[in-house]
C-alpha positions in Angstrom: 25.9 -4.4 -6.2 22.6 -4.1 -3.6 19.3 -6.8 -3.9 16.4 -6.0 -2.9 13.0 -7.3 -2.5 9.6 -6.4 -3.3 5.8 -6.2 -1.0 2.6 -5.4 -2.6 0.5 -3.6 0.2 -3.6 -3.2 -1.1 -5.6 -1.6 0.4 -9.6 -0.2 -0.5 -11.5 2.8 -0.3 -14.7 2.4 1.2 -18.0 4.7 0.8 -20.8 5.2 -2.1 -18.1 6.5 -4.1 -15.3 4.5 -3.3 -12.7 7.8 -2.0 -12.8 7.1 2.3 -9.7 5.5 3.1 -9.0 4.1 7.0 -6.3 7.0 7.1 -5.2 5.7 10.8 -5.2 2.1 9.7 -3.1 2.2 6.7 -0.8 4.8 8.7 0.0 1.7 11.4 0.7 -0.8 8.6 3.2 1.6 7.3 4.7 2.3 10.2 4.7 -1.0 11.0 7.0 -1.9 8.1 8.8 1.2 7.9 10.1 -0.6 11.3 10.4 -3.7 9.4 12.8 -2.6 6.8 10.7 -1.9 4.3 10.2 1.5 2.3 7.4 3.0 0.0 8.4 3.2 -3.4 5.2 4.2 -6.0 1.6 3.4 -5.6 -1.0 3.5 -8.0 -5.0 2.3 -8.4 -5.3 -0.8 -9.9 -7.8 -0.4 -12.1 -10.3 -2.2 -10.9 -12.9 -1.4 -9.2 -16.5 -1.0 -9.1 -19.0 1.5 -7.9 -18.2 1.1 -4.2 -14.4 0.1 -3.5 -11.0 1.1 -4.9 -8.3 -0.5 -4.5 -4.6 0.8 -3.8 -2.0 -0.7 -4.3 1.3 0.4 -2.8 4.8 -1.1 -3.2 7.9 -1.5 -1.0 11.0 -2.7 -1.4 13.9 -3.6 1.6 17.5 -4.9 0.7 18.3 -8.3 1.7 21.7 -8.6 3.0 
């Protein structure tokens, strides 16, 4: 049976309406994690935000040997 470990990556948006994300930084983080064997499983908003910031949660997994 395959076994996995999981990681939660949180990125916070910026700007007045909380809609600006640093895509270059997020892309860099995801590529680094991908090289380390992590794979994105799903993503979504955390549900807790203010008018100026919203958090996006990305869940990743990788197989344990």
